[in-house]
All heavy atoms as a GROMACS GRO file, in nm:
protein
  623
    1MET      N    1   1.647  -0.747  -0.887
    1MET     CA    2   1.626  -0.892  -0.857
    1MET      C    3   1.502  -0.922  -0.928
    1MET      O    4   1.394  -0.868  -0.914
    1MET     CB    5   1.609  -0.918  -0.710
    1MET     CG    6   1.576  -1.057  -0.670
    1MET     SD    7   1.592  -1.082  -0.500
    1MET     CE    8   1.770  -1.125  -0.491
    2HIS      N    9   1.501  -1.040  -1.002
    2HIS     CA   10   1.389  -1.091  -1.081
    2HIS      C   11   1.304  -1.184  -0.986
    2HIS      O   12   1.355  -1.249  -0.902
    2HIS     CB   13   1.435  -1.176  -1.190
    2HIS     CG   14   1.326  -1.187  -1.302
    2HIS    ND1   15   1.246  -1.288  -1.293
    2HIS    CD2   16   1.297  -1.110  -1.405
    2HIS    CE1   17   1.153  -1.288  -1.409
    2HIS    NE2   18   1.192  -1.166  -1.458
    3PRO      N   19   1.169  -1.169  -0.995
    3PRO     CA   20   1.075  -1.245  -0.911
    3PRO      C   21   1.094  -1.396  -0.913
    3PRO      O   22   1.075  -1.473  -0.823
    3PRO     CB   23   0.949  -1.211  -0.956
    3PRO     CG   24   0.968  -1.073  -1.030
    3PRO     CD   25   1.087  -1.082  -1.077
    4THR      N   26   1.153  -1.451  -1.025
    4THR     CA   27   1.177  -1.593  -1.026
    4THR      C   28   1.294  -1.630  -0.942
    4THR      O   29   1.322  -1.751  -0.920
    4THR     CB   30   1.205  -1.642  -1.173
    4THR    OG1   31   1.307  -1.567  -1.229
    4THR    CG2   32   1.076  -1.609  -1.251
    5GLN      N   33   1.380  -1.547  -0.896
    5GLN     CA   34   1.503  -1.567  -0.813
    5GLN      C   35   1.460  -1.575  -0.671
    5GLN      O   36   1.546  -1.609  -0.576
    5GLN     CB   37   1.602  -1.472  -0.840
    5GLN     CG   38   1.659  -1.469  -0.979
    5GLN     CD   39   1.751  -1.357  -1.003
    5GLN    OE1   40   1.737  -1.252  -0.936
    5GLN    NE2   41   1.851  -1.373  -1.098
    6LEU      N   42   1.334  -1.549  -0.631
    6LEU     CA   43   1.288  -1.538  -0.490
    6LEU      C   44   1.236  -1.684  -0.453
    6LEU      O   45   1.174  -1.752  -0.533
    6LEU     CB   46   1.187  -1.430  -0.466
    6LEU     CG   47   1.228  -1.295  -0.495
    6LEU    CD1   48   1.104  -1.196  -0.502
    6LEU    CD2   49   1.333  -1.258  -0.400
    7TYR      N   50   1.263  -1.709  -0.322
    7TYR     CA   51   1.196  -1.824  -0.253
    7TYR      C   52   1.082  -1.774  -0.179
    7TYR      O   53   1.074  -1.654  -0.132
    7TYR     CB   54   1.304  -1.888  -0.171
    7TYR     CG   55   1.417  -1.955  -0.245
    7TYR    CD1   56   1.539  -1.898  -0.253
    7TYR    CD2   57   1.393  -2.084  -0.306
    7TYR    CE1   58   1.635  -1.954  -0.326
    7TYR    CE2   59   1.498  -2.146  -0.383
    7TYR     CZ   60   1.608  -2.080  -0.383
    7TYR     OH   61   1.714  -2.137  -0.461
    8PRO      N   62   0.981  -1.855  -0.146
    8PRO     CA   63   0.864  -1.820  -0.069
    8PRO      C   64   0.905  -1.755   0.065
    8PRO      O   65   0.838  -1.656   0.125
    8PRO     CB   66   0.785  -1.934  -0.044
    8PRO     CG   67   0.815  -2.025  -0.163
    8PRO     CD   68   0.953  -1.999  -0.195
    9GLU      N   69   1.011  -1.801   0.137
    9GLU     CA   70   1.054  -1.752   0.256
    9GLU      C   71   1.117  -1.621   0.247
    9GLU      O   72   1.138  -1.542   0.346
    9GLU     CB   73   1.138  -1.857   0.335
    9GLU     CG   74   1.262  -1.881   0.253
    9GLU     CD   75   1.253  -2.008   0.174
    9GLU    OE1   76   1.139  -2.068   0.162
    9GLU    OE2   77   1.348  -2.053   0.126
   10ASP      N   78   1.154  -1.566   0.116
   10ASP     CA   79   1.206  -1.438   0.103
   10ASP      C   80   1.096  -1.322   0.115
   10ASP      O   81   1.138  -1.209   0.130
   10ASP     CB   82   1.273  -1.426  -0.037
   10ASP     CG   83   1.415  -1.495  -0.037
   10ASP    OD1   84   1.464  -1.532   0.073
   10ASP    OD2   85   1.445  -1.537  -0.143
   11LEU      N   86   0.966  -1.367   0.102
   11LEU     CA   87   0.867  -1.265   0.099
   11LEU      C   88   0.821  -1.248   0.241
   11LEU      O   89   0.770  -1.327   0.308
   11LEU     CB   90   0.759  -1.293   0.010
   11LEU     CG   91   0.784  -1.318  -0.143
   11LEU    CD1   92   0.660  -1.361  -0.210
   11LEU    CD2   93   0.838  -1.183  -0.197
   12VAL      N   94   0.820  -1.120   0.285
   12VAL     CA   95   0.784  -1.075   0.424
   12VAL      C   96   0.700  -0.960   0.414
   12VAL      O   97   0.694  -0.875   0.324
   12VAL     CB   98   0.907  -1.052   0.504
   12VAL    CG1   99   0.993  -1.180   0.528
   12VAL    CG2  100   0.993  -0.945   0.458
   13TYR      N  101   0.614  -0.950   0.519
   13TYR     CA  102   0.530  -0.824   0.536
   13TYR      C  103   0.616  -0.715   0.582
   13TYR      O  104   0.732  -0.722   0.635
   13TYR     CB  105   0.415  -0.855   0.641
   13TYR     CG  106   0.315  -0.951   0.578
   13TYR    CD1  107   0.317  -1.079   0.622
   13TYR    CD2  108   0.235  -0.914   0.482
   13TYR    CE1  109   0.226  -1.178   0.565
   13TYR    CE2  110   0.134  -1.004   0.416
   13TYR     CZ  111   0.129  -1.130   0.469
   13TYR     OH  112   0.043  -1.217   0.422
   14GLY      N  113   0.564  -0.589   0.568
   14GLY     CA  114   0.640  -0.470   0.600
   14GLY      C  115   0.679  -0.458   0.742
   14GLY      O  116   0.797  -0.420   0.771
   15ALA      N  117   0.607  -0.506   0.831
   15ALA     CA  118   0.637  -0.490   0.984
   15ALA      C  119   0.759  -0.589   1.009
   15ALA      O  120   0.838  -0.558   1.088
   15ALA     CB  121   0.518  -0.528   1.069
   16GLU      N  122   0.744  -0.698   0.952
   16GLU     CA  123   0.843  -0.808   0.972
   16GLU      C  124   0.974  -0.755   0.912
   16GLU      O  125   1.089  -0.776   0.974
   16GLU     CB  126   0.814  -0.939   0.919
   16GLU     CG  127   0.900  -1.044   0.950
   16GLU     CD  128   0.850  -1.187   0.900
   16GLU    OE1  129   0.737  -1.185   0.837
   16GLU    OE2  130   0.924  -1.275   0.911
   17ALA      N  131   0.966  -0.699   0.793
   17ALA     CA  132   1.088  -0.648   0.727
   17ALA      C  133   1.160  -0.533   0.803
   17ALA      O  134   1.277  -0.538   0.818
   17ALA     CB  135   1.045  -0.600   0.590
   18ALA      N  136   1.065  -0.454   0.864
   18ALA     CA  137   1.114  -0.342   0.941
   18ALA      C  138   1.192  -0.400   1.072
   18ALA      O  139   1.300  -0.344   1.122
   18ALA     CB  140   1.008  -0.244   0.988
   19ARG      N  141   1.127  -0.496   1.135
   19ARG     CA  142   1.200  -0.555   1.259
   19ARG      C  143   1.333  -0.629   1.219
   19ARG      O  144   1.424  -0.613   1.294
   19ARG     CB  145   1.090  -0.666   1.313
   19ARG     CG  146   1.146  -0.718   1.441
   19ARG     CD  147   1.042  -0.825   1.500
   19ARG     NE  148   0.993  -0.911   1.398
   19ARG     CZ  149   1.054  -1.029   1.357
   19ARG    NH1  150   1.177  -1.057   1.411
   19ARG    NH2  151   1.001  -1.112   1.275
   20ILE      N  152   1.336  -0.699   1.112
   20ILE     CA  153   1.464  -0.765   1.066
   20ILE      C  154   1.576  -0.672   1.025
   20ILE      O  155   1.681  -0.694   1.070
   20ILE     CB  156   1.423  -0.861   0.965
   20ILE    CG1  157   1.328  -0.982   1.007
   20ILE    CG2  158   1.556  -0.923   0.894
   20ILE    CD1  159   1.288  -1.074   0.895
   21THR      N  160   1.536  -0.578   0.946
   21THR     CA  161   1.641  -0.484   0.881
   21THR      C  162   1.664  -0.355   0.975
   21THR      O  163   1.768  -0.294   0.964
   21THR     CB  164   1.602  -0.439   0.744
   21THR    OG1  165   1.481  -0.368   0.754
   21THR    CG2  166   1.586  -0.560   0.658
   22GLY      N  167   1.580  -0.316   1.055
   22GLY     CA  168   1.592  -0.195   1.128
   22GLY      C  169   1.548  -0.066   1.051
   22GLY      O  170   1.570   0.040   1.115
   23VAL      N  171   1.502  -0.081   0.940
   23VAL     CA  172   1.456   0.038   0.853
   23VAL      C  173   1.308   0.048   0.886
   23VAL      O  174   1.234  -0.041   0.890
   23VAL     CB  175   1.489   0.005   0.707
   23VAL    CG1  176   1.427   0.121   0.635
   23VAL    CG2  177   1.619  -0.032   0.681
   24PRO      N  178   1.272   0.180   0.927
   24PRO     CA  179   1.127   0.203   0.956
   24PRO      C  180   1.037   0.170   0.845
   24PRO      O  181   1.080   0.166   0.723
   24PRO     CB  182   1.127   0.358   0.980
   24PRO     CG  183   1.266   0.392   1.011
   24PRO     CD  184   1.350   0.292   0.925
   25GLY      N  185   0.914   0.130   0.889
   25GLY     CA  186   0.814   0.083   0.773
   25GLY      C  187   0.787   0.191   0.681
   25GLY      O  188   0.759   0.156   0.567
   26HIS      N  189   0.778   0.309   0.718
   26HIS     CA  190   0.730   0.408   0.620
   26HIS      C  191   0.852   0.435   0.512
   26HIS      O  192   0.815   0.462   0.405
   26HIS     CB  193   0.704   0.551   0.698
   26HIS     CG  194   0.815   0.617   0.751
   26HIS    ND1  195   0.876   0.578   0.878
   26HIS    CD2  196   0.904   0.703   0.707
   26HIS    CE1  197   0.981   0.657   0.907
   26HIS    NE2  198   1.001   0.743   0.804
   27VAL      N  199   0.975   0.407   0.554
   27VAL     CA  200   1.080   0.417   0.464
   27VAL      C  201   1.067   0.293   0.347
   27VAL      O  202   1.079   0.315   0.228
   27VAL     CB  203   1.216   0.410   0.531
   27VAL    CG1  204   1.337   0.404   0.429
   27VAL    CG2  205   1.231   0.535   0.614
   28ILE      N  206   1.032   0.185   0.400
   28ILE     CA  207   1.011   0.069   0.314
   28ILE      C  208   0.900   0.097   0.213
   28ILE      O  209   0.920   0.081   0.095
   28ILE     CB  210   0.988  -0.061   0.390
   28ILE    CG1  211   1.114  -0.101   0.467
   28ILE    CG2  212   0.950  -0.173   0.301
   28ILE    CD1  213   1.096  -0.206   0.577
   29ARG      N  214   0.786   0.160   0.265
   29ARG     CA  215   0.680   0.179   0.180
   29ARG      C  216   0.726   0.283   0.071
   29ARG      O  217   0.677   0.292  -0.042
   29ARG     CB  218   0.559   0.223   0.260
   29ARG     CG  219   0.496   0.111   0.330
   29ARG     CD  220   0.363   0.150   0.396
   29ARG     NE  221   0.369   0.265   0.493
   29ARG     CZ  222   0.408   0.249   0.626
   29ARG    NH1  223   0.425   0.133   0.676
   29ARG    NH2  224   0.416   0.356   0.703
   30GLN      N  225   0.798   0.391   0.116
   30GLN     CA  226   0.852   0.501   0.022
   30GLN      C  227   0.938   0.434  -0.082
   30GLN      O  228   0.926   0.485  -0.199
   30GLN     CB  229   0.931   0.586   0.106
   30GLN     CG  230   0.940   0.728   0.039
   30GLN     CD  231   1.003   0.826   0.144
   30GLN    OE1  232   1.111   0.804   0.199
   30GLN    NE2  233   0.936   0.946   0.151
   31TRP      N  234   1.038   0.344  -0.045
   31TRP     CA  235   1.116   0.274  -0.152
   31TRP      C  236   1.023   0.200  -0.252
   31TRP      O  237   1.048   0.208  -0.372
   31TRP     CB  238   1.201   0.180  -0.078
   31TRP     CG  239   1.322   0.238  -0.010
   31TRP    CD1  240   1.367   0.364  -0.020
   31TRP    CD2  241   1.396   0.176   0.101
   31TRP    NE1  242   1.463   0.384   0.076
   31TRP    CE2  243   1.488   0.257   0.135
   31TRP    CE3  244   1.400   0.037   0.147
   31TRP    CZ2  245   1.587   0.233   0.242
   31TRP    CZ3  246   1.491   0.006   0.234
   31TRP    CH2  247   1.581   0.107   0.283
   32ALA      N  248   0.918   0.150  -0.199
   32ALA     CA  249   0.823   0.064  -0.294
   32ALA      C  250   0.757   0.170  -0.384
   32ALA      O  251   0.747   0.135  -0.507
   32ALA     CB  252   0.724  -0.019  -0.227
   33SER      N  253   0.715   0.279  -0.328
   33SER     CA  254   0.631   0.375  -0.415
   33SER      C  255   0.721   0.442  -0.523
   33SER      O  256   0.692   0.477  -0.625
   33SER     CB  257   0.576   0.479  -0.331
   33SER     OG  258   0.665   0.574  -0.266
   34ARG      N  259   0.854   0.455  -0.484
   34ARG     CA  260   0.955   0.503  -0.583
   34ARG      C  261   1.014   0.413  -0.680
   34ARG      O  262   1.097   0.440  -0.750
   34ARG     CB  263   1.058   0.576  -0.503
   34ARG     CG  264   1.022   0.692  -0.426
   34ARG     CD  265   1.121   0.757  -0.346
   34ARG     NE  266   1.076   0.878  -0.280
   34ARG     CZ  267   1.152   0.944  -0.196
   34ARG    NH1  268   1.276   0.914  -0.161
   34ARG    NH2  269   1.090   1.049  -0.136
   35GLY      N  270   0.980   0.281  -0.665
   35GLY     CA  271   1.022   0.187  -0.754
   35GLY      C  272   1.156   0.113  -0.722
   35GLY      O  273   1.206   0.054  -0.804
   36LYS      N  274   1.217   0.144  -0.603
   36LYS     CA  275   1.336   0.081  -0.571
   36LYS      C  276   1.322  -0.068  -0.520
   36LYS      O  277   1.420  -0.143  -0.539
   36LYS     CB  278   1.398   0.164  -0.461
   36LYS     CG  279   1.444   0.310  -0.490
   36LYS     CD  280   1.496   0.382  -0.383
   36LYS     CE  281   1.538   0.513  -0.426
   36LYS     NZ  282   1.611   0.587  -0.314
   37ILE      N  283   1.215  -0.095  -0.473
   37ILE     CA  284   1.185  -0.239  -0.438
   37ILE      C  285   1.038  -0.278  -0.495
   37ILE      O  286   0.971  -0.177  -0.531
   37ILE     CB  287   1.187  -0.267  -0.286
   37ILE    CG1  288   1.096  -0.177  -0.213
   37ILE    CG2  289   1.342  -0.247  -0.234
   37ILE    CD1  290   1.084  -0.213  -0.059
   38ARG      N  291   1.023  -0.393  -0.505
   38ARG     CA  292   0.879  -0.432  -0.573
   38ARG      C  293   0.788  -0.477  -0.449
   38ARG      O  294   0.824  -0.515  -0.340
   38ARG     CB  295   0.899  -0.554  -0.659
   38ARG     CG  296   0.976  -0.520  -0.779
   38ARG     CD  297   0.983  -0.641  -0.865
   38ARG     NE  298   1.078  -0.609  -0.970
   38ARG     CZ  299   1.107  -0.702  -1.076
   38ARG    NH1  300   1.056  -0.813  -1.080
   38ARG    NH2  301   1.182  -0.660  -1.166
   39ARG      N  302   0.657  -0.455  -0.479
   39ARG     CA  303   0.552  -0.497  -0.388
   39ARG      C  304   0.499  -0.630  -0.446
   39ARG      O  305   0.489  -0.652  -0.566
   39ARG     CB  306   0.437  -0.405  -0.388
   39ARG     CG  307   0.472  -0.265  -0.325
   39ARG     CD  308   0.360  -0.169  -0.317
   39ARG     NE  309   0.399  -0.042  -0.273
   39ARG     CZ  310   0.343   0.068  -0.298
   39ARG    NH1  311   0.242   0.072  -0.391
   39ARG    NH2  312   0.386   0.182  -0.246
   40TYR      N  313   0.454  -0.726  -0.354
   40TYR     CA  314   0.389  -0.838  -0.400
   40TYR      C  315   0.256  -0.846  -0.315
   40TYR      O  316   0.252  -0.805  -0.206
   40TYR     CB  317   0.476  -0.958  -0.364
   40TYR     CG  318   0.613  -0.953  -0.441
   40TYR    CD1  319   0.729  -0.894  -0.386
   40TYR    CD2  320   0.623  -1.009  -0.572
   40TYR    CE1  321   0.842  -0.892  -0.462
   40TYR    CE2  322   0.731  -0.993  -0.649
   40TYR     CZ  323   0.845  -0.942  -0.589
   40TYR     OH  324   0.954  -0.927  -0.658
   41PRO      N  325   0.160  -0.916  -0.370
   41PRO     CA  326   0.018  -0.919  -0.302
   41PRO      C  327   0.040  -1.022  -0.190
   41PRO      O  328   0.097  -1.129  -0.204
   41PRO     CB  329  -0.063  -0.980  -0.407
   41PRO     CG  330   0.007  -1.042  -0.510
   41PRO     CD  331   0.153  -0.960  -0.514
   42GLY      N  332  -0.005  -0.992  -0.069
   42GLY     CA  333  -0.012  -1.079   0.039
   42GLY      C  334  -0.138  -1.157   0.051
   42GLY      O  335  -0.222  -1.150  -0.051
   43ASP      N  336  -0.153  -1.238   0.149
   43ASP     CA  337  -0.266  -1.316   0.154
   43ASP      C  338  -0.374  -1.266   0.252
   43ASP      O  339  -0.473  -1.324   0.272
   43ASP     CB  340  -0.231  -1.461   0.208
   43ASP     CG  341  -0.159  -1.460   0.358
   43ASP    OD1  342  -0.137  -1.345   0.404
   43ASP    OD2  343  -0.119  -1.568   0.388
   44GLY      N  344  -0.359  -1.136   0.309
   44GLY     CA  345  -0.451  -1.071   0.388
   44GLY      C  346  -0.471  -1.140   0.532
   44GLY      O  347  -0.560  -1.116   0.590
   45LYS      N  348  -0.381  -1.211   0.576
   45LYS     CA  349  -0.390  -1.271   0.700
   45LYS      C  350  -0.384  -1.154   0.811
   45LYS      O  351  -0.314  -1.057   0.800
   45LYS     CB  352  -0.284  -1.372   0.737
   45LYS     CG  353  -0.132  -1.318   0.762
   45LYS     CD  354  -0.043  -1.420   0.791
   45LYS     CE  355   0.096  -1.359   0.824
   45LYS     NZ  356   0.186  -1.452   0.862
   46PRO      N  357  -0.444  -1.185   0.924
   46PRO     CA  358  -0.452  -1.079   1.030
   46PRO      C  359  -0.326  -1.063   1.093
   46PRO      O  360  -0.254  -1.167   1.121
   46PRO     CB  361  -0.563  -1.124   1.131
   46PRO     CG  362  -0.629  -1.241   1.070
   46PRO     CD  363  -0.551  -1.283   0.945
   47ASN      N  364  -0.274  -0.954   1.138
   47ASN     CA  365  -0.145  -0.928   1.198
   47ASN      C  366  -0.169  -0.934   1.354
   47ASN      O  367  -0.072  -0.898   1.441
   47ASN     CB  368  -0.081  -0.804   1.159
   47ASN     CG  369  -0.163  -0.680   1.206
   47ASN    OD1  370  -0.264  -0.694   1.256
   47ASN    ND2  371  -0.111  -0.562   1.159
   48GLY      N  372  -0.276  -0.964   1.409
   48GLY     CA  373  -0.301  -0.960   1.550
   48GLY      C  374  -0.347  -0.837   1.620
   48GLY      O  375  -0.382  -0.819   1.732
   49GLN      N  376  -0.355  -0.735   1.536
   49GLN     CA  377  -0.401  -0.606   1.583
   49GLN      C  378  -0.535  -0.562   1.512
   49GLN      O  379  -0.569  -0.452   1.503
   49GLN     CB  380  -0.295  -0.500   1.561
   49GLN     CG  381  -0.174  -0.526   1.641
   49GLN     CD  382  -0.052  -0.441   1.618
   49GLN    OE1  383  -0.069  -0.347   1.523
   49GLN    NE2  384   0.048  -0.437   1.692
   50GLY      N  385  -0.601  -0.653   1.455
   50GLY     CA  386  -0.724  -0.633   1.375
   50GLY      C  387  -0.707  -0.577   1.238
   50GLY      O  388  -0.810  -0.544   1.173
   51HIS      N  389  -0.588  -0.589   1.189
   51HIS     CA  390  -0.569  -0.532   1.045
   51HIS      C  391  -0.518  -0.644   0.964
   51HIS      O  392  -0.443  -0.727   1.000
   51HIS     CB  393  -0.477  -0.419   1.041
   51HIS     CG  394  -0.504  -0.299   1.131
   51HIS    ND1  395  -0.612  -0.206   1.097
   51HIS    CD2  396  -0.460  -0.256   1.247
   51HIS    CE1  397  -0.611  -0.122   1.185
   51HIS    NE2  398  -0.529  -0.139   1.282
   52GLY      N  399  -0.572  -0.649   0.831
   52GLY     CA  400  -0.515  -0.743   0.746
   52GLY      C  401  -0.387  -0.686   0.674
   52GLY      O  402  -0.380  -0.570   0.635
   53GLN      N  403  -0.300  -0.779   0.659
   53GLN     CA  404  -0.179  -0.750   0.576
   53GLN      C  405  -0.181  -0.773   0.443
   53GLN      O  406  -0.205  -0.887   0.407
   53GLN     CB  407  -0.052  -0.810   0.640
   53GLN     CG  408  -0.036  -0.765   0.785
   53GLN     CD  409   0.082  -0.838   0.854
   53GLN    OE1  410   0.150  -0.931   0.796
   53GLN    NE2  411   0.109  -0.798   0.973
   54ARG      N  412  -0.175  -0.678   0.355
   54ARG     CA  413  -0.197  -0.699   0.212
   54ARG      C  414  -0.068  -0.702   0.114
   54ARG      O  415  -0.079  -0.742   0.011
   54ARG     CB  416  -0.302  -0.606   0.164
   54ARG     CG  417  -0.429  -0.607   0.226
   54ARG     CD  418  -0.534  -0.509   0.178
   54ARG     NE  419  -0.648  -0.518   0.238
   54ARG     CZ  420  -0.702  -0.414   0.310
   54ARG    NH1  421  -0.638  -0.304   0.314
   54ARG    NH2  422  -0.808  -0.430   0.381
   55THR      N  423   0.037  -0.638   0.174
   55THR     CA  424   0.145  -0.623   0.078
   55THR      C  425   0.265  -0.690   0.135
   55THR      O  426   0.295  -0.677   0.261
   55THR     CB  427   0.182  -0.468   0.068
   55THR    OG1  428   0.054  -0.394   0.019
   55THR    CG2  429   0.291  -0.452  -0.030
   56MET      N  430   0.336  -0.760   0.057
   56MET     CA  431   0.463  -0.841   0.093
   56MET      C  432   0.575  -0.761   0.016
   56MET      O  433   0.556  -0.712  -0.089
   56MET     CB  434   0.454  -0.973   0.065
   56MET     CG  435   0.339  -1.043   0.154
   56MET     SD  436   0.338  -1.222   0.123
   56MET     CE  437   0.452  -1.258   0.248
   57TYR      N  438   0.696  -0.768   0.069
   57TYR     CA  439   0.816  -0.733   0.001
   57TYR      C  440   0.923  -0.838   0.000
   57TYR      O  441   0.917  -0.929   0.094
   57TYR     CB  442   0.876  -0.601   0.086
   57TYR     CG  443   0.770  -0.498   0.101
   57TYR    CD1  444   0.700  -0.480   0.217
   57TYR    CD2  445   0.746  -0.404  -0.008
   57TYR    CE1  446   0.602  -0.378   0.243
   57TYR    CE2  447   0.656  -0.300   0.014
   57TYR     CZ  448   0.578  -0.293   0.120
   57TYR     OH  449   0.492  -0.189   0.146
   58ALA      N  450   1.016  -0.817  -0.090
   58ALA     CA  451   1.124  -0.923  -0.093
   58ALA      C  452   1.232  -0.871   0.006
   58ALA      O  453   1.288  -0.763  -0.024
   58ALA     CB  454   1.175  -0.924  -0.229
   59LEU      N  455   1.270  -0.957   0.094
   59LEU     CA  456   1.361  -0.930   0.202
   59LEU      C  457   1.504  -0.909   0.137
   59LEU      O  458   1.572  -0.822   0.175
   59LEU     CB  459   1.361  -1.043   0.295
   59LEU     CG  460   1.452  -1.005   0.432
   59LEU    CD1  461   1.391  -0.882   0.501
   59LEU    CD2  462   1.439  -1.123   0.526
   60PRO      N  463   1.552  -0.986   0.037
   60PRO     CA  464   1.686  -0.944  -0.014
   60PRO      C  465   1.693  -0.818  -0.087
   60PRO      O  466   1.795  -0.752  -0.069
   60PRO     CB  467   1.700  -1.059  -0.125
   60PRO     CG  468   1.614  -1.167  -0.096
   60PRO     CD  469   1.499  -1.111  -0.016
   61GLU      N  470   1.578  -0.763  -0.145
   61GLU     CA  471   1.581  -0.637  -0.204
   61GLU      C  472   1.598  -0.528  -0.098
   61GLU      O  473   1.661  -0.423  -0.099
   61GLU     CB  474   1.458  -0.602  -0.290
   61GLU     CG  475   1.443  -0.681  -0.411
   61GLU     CD  476   1.320  -0.661  -0.492
   61GLU    OE1  477   1.219  -0.598  -0.434
   61GLU    OE2  478   1.316  -0.691  -0.608
   62ILE      N  479   1.517  -0.543   0.010
   62ILE     CA  480   1.522  -0.449   0.120
   62ILE      C  481   1.658  -0.453   0.193
   62ILE      O  482   1.714  -0.340   0.233
   62ILE     CB  483   1.415  -0.487   0.236
   62ILE    CG1  484   1.270  -0.463   0.159
   62ILE    CG2  485   1.427  -0.398   0.360
   62ILE    CD1  486   1.164  -0.514   0.243
   63ARG      N  487   1.718  -0.574   0.210
   63ARG     CA  488   1.852  -0.570   0.266
   63ARG      C  489   1.953  -0.499   0.174
   63ARG      O  490   2.042  -0.430   0.233
   63ARG     CB  491   1.892  -0.712   0.289
   63ARG     CG  492   1.826  -0.779   0.404
   63ARG     CD  493   1.892  -0.920   0.438
   63ARG     NE  494   1.832  -0.961   0.571
   63ARG     CZ  495   1.801  -1.094   0.580
   63ARG    NH1  496   1.824  -1.183   0.485
   63ARG    NH2  497   1.752  -1.124   0.695
   64GLN      N  498   1.937  -0.510   0.048
   64GLN     CA  499   2.027  -0.439  -0.046
   64GLN      C  500   2.014  -0.282  -0.019
   64GLN      O  501   2.111  -0.216  -0.028
   64GLN     CB  502   1.998  -0.500  -0.186
   64GLN     CG  503   2.090  -0.423  -0.284
   64GLN     CD  504   2.043  -0.480  -0.427
   64GLN    OE1  505   1.950  -0.528  -0.449
   64GLN    NE2  506   2.144  -0.450  -0.523
   65GLN      N  507   1.888  -0.240  -0.020
   65GLN     CA  508   1.863  -0.097   0.002
   65GLN      C  509   1.914  -0.046   0.143
   65GLN      O  510   1.954   0.069   0.158
   65GLN     CB  511   1.717  -0.064  -0.016
   65GLN     CG  512   1.678  -0.064  -0.170
   65GLN     CD  513   1.732   0.034  -0.245
   65GLN    OE1  514   1.755   0.139  -0.209
   65GLN    NE2  515   1.770   0.002  -0.365
   66ALA      N  516   1.893  -0.135   0.244
   66ALA     CA  517   1.917  -0.102   0.375
   66ALA      C  518   2.070  -0.085   0.388
   66ALA      O  519   2.114  -0.014   0.497
   66ALA     CB  520   1.853  -0.199   0.472
   67ALA      N  521   2.142  -0.141   0.317
   67ALA     CA  522   2.294  -0.127   0.326
   67ALA      C  523   2.345   0.013   0.322
   67ALA      O  524   2.431   0.054   0.387
   67ALA     CB  525   2.362  -0.219   0.219
   68GLY      N  526   2.279   0.088   0.230
   68GLY     CA  527   2.311   0.222   0.222
   68GLY      C  528   2.220   0.331   0.293
   68GLY      O  529   2.216   0.452   0.275
   69TYR      N  530   2.128   0.277   0.379
   69TYR     CA  531   2.038   0.358   0.445
   69TYR      C  532   2.092   0.430   0.569
   69TYR      O  533   2.161   0.363   0.652
   69TYR     CB  534   1.921   0.282   0.492
   69TYR     CG  535   1.824   0.346   0.577
   69TYR    CD1  536   1.735   0.454   0.533
   69TYR    CD2  537   1.814   0.331   0.707
   69TYR    CE1  538   1.642   0.516   0.609
   69TYR    CE2  539   1.722   0.400   0.796
   69TYR     CZ  540   1.632   0.499   0.741
   69TYR     OH  541   1.557   0.564   0.823
   70ARG      N  542   2.066   0.554   0.583
   70ARG     CA  543   2.117   0.628   0.698
   70ARG      C  544   1.991   0.706   0.748
   70ARG      O  545   1.926   0.768   0.676
   70ARG     CB  546   2.222   0.719   0.671
   70ARG     CG  547   2.356   0.671   0.652
   70ARG     CD  548   2.459   0.783   0.635
   70ARG     NE  549   2.387   0.924   0.623
   70ARG     CZ  550   2.445   1.024   0.573
   70ARG    NH1  551   2.573   1.033   0.534
   70ARG    NH2  552   2.379   1.141   0.565
   71ALA      N  553   1.959   0.696   0.872
   71ALA     CA  554   1.842   0.772   0.930
   71ALA      C  555   1.887   0.909   0.929
   71ALA      O  556   1.999   0.961   0.978
   71ALA     CB  557   1.823   0.714   1.066
   72MET      N  558   1.791   1.004   0.882
   72MET     CA  559   1.809   1.140   0.879
   72MET      C  560   1.756   1.212   1.005
   72MET      O  561   1.641   1.180   1.033
   72MET     CB  562   1.751   1.211   0.751
   72MET     CG  563   1.805   1.160   0.619
   72MET     SD  564   1.987   1.203   0.605
   72MET     CE  565   1.978   1.368   0.591
   73PRO      N  566   1.841   1.276   1.079
   73PRO     CA  567   1.782   1.341   1.206
   73PRO      C  568   1.688   1.450   1.164
   73PRO      O  569   1.683   1.520   1.059
   73PRO     CB  570   1.901   1.410   1.265
   73PRO     CG  571   2.010   1.418   1.145
   73PRO     CD  572   1.981   1.314   1.052
   74GLN      N  573   1.582   1.457   1.243
   74GLN     CA  574   1.471   1.563   1.223
   74GLN      C  575   1.516   1.696   1.276
   74GLN      O  576   1.602   1.702   1.366
   74GLN     CB  577   1.341   1.507   1.296
   74GLN     CG  578   1.281   1.376   1.244
   74GLN     CD  579   1.258   1.383   1.095
   74GLN    OE1  580   1.185   1.472   1.047
   74GLN    NE2  581   1.307   1.297   1.016
   75ARG      N  582   1.458   1.791   1.211
   75ARG     CA  583   1.494   1.934   1.259
   75ARG      C  584   1.443   1.957   1.397
   75ARG      O  585   1.335   1.914   1.433
   75ARG     CB  586   1.435   2.033   1.170
   75ARG     CG  587   1.491   2.025   1.036
   75ARG     CD  588   1.447   2.135   0.942
   75ARG     NE  589   1.503   2.140   0.804
   75ARG     CZ  590   1.451   2.182   0.707
   75ARG    NH1  591   1.333   2.244   0.717
   75ARG    NH2  592   1.504   2.173   0.586
   76ALA      N  593   1.512   2.024   1.474
   76ALA     CA  594   1.468   2.067   1.594
   76ALA      C  595   1.371   2.174   1.587
   76ALA      O  596   1.375   2.259   1.506
   76ALA     CB  597   1.598   2.118   1.684
   77PRO      N  598   1.251   2.177   1.684
   77PRO     CA  599   1.149   2.270   1.681
   77PRO      C  600   1.216   2.412   1.710
   77PRO      O  601   1.300   2.415   1.798
   77PRO     CB  602   1.055   2.218   1.779
   77PRO     CG  603   1.124   2.134   1.864
   77PRO     CD  604   1.233   2.061   1.782
   78LYS      N  605   1.176   2.506   1.647
   78LYS     CA  606   1.216   2.641   1.664
   78LYS      C  607   1.165   2.701   1.781
   78LYS      O  608   1.035   2.675   1.807
   78LYS     CB  609   1.193   2.730   1.536
   78LYS     CG  610   1.263   2.693   1.415
   78LYS     CD  611   1.248   2.776   1.303
   78LYS     CE  612   1.329   2.736   1.180
   78LYS     NZ  613   1.307   2.828   1.076
   79ALA      N  614   1.238   2.780   1.861
   79ALA     CA  615   1.186   2.845   1.978
   79ALA      C  616   1.076   2.952   1.928
   79ALA      O  617   1.108   3.027   1.836
   79ALA     CB  618   1.301   2.895   2.058
   80ALA      N  619   0.984   2.964   2.015
   80ALA     CA  620   0.881   3.067   1.980
   80ALA      C  621   0.930   3.202   2.021
   80ALA      O  622   0.998   3.236   2.103
   80ALA     CB  623   0.753   3.035   2.048
   0.00000   0.00000   0.00000
């Protein structure tokens, strides 16, 4: 998806994207670091927990990736 095809309401912060799509935030950040989705600079507004949010993502891109997302179960801890 080309950035000129996006509307301002399509850009969301990572926590909001995780809430909307159900994909964990660390997976969204991993997709961005691997180049599957693009990062956009945020405005640094506070999120209510004392942290500034700096990175925004395109919700249509995340929804496209989330269509094929399956949560992988973690390994059970081995008995000692």
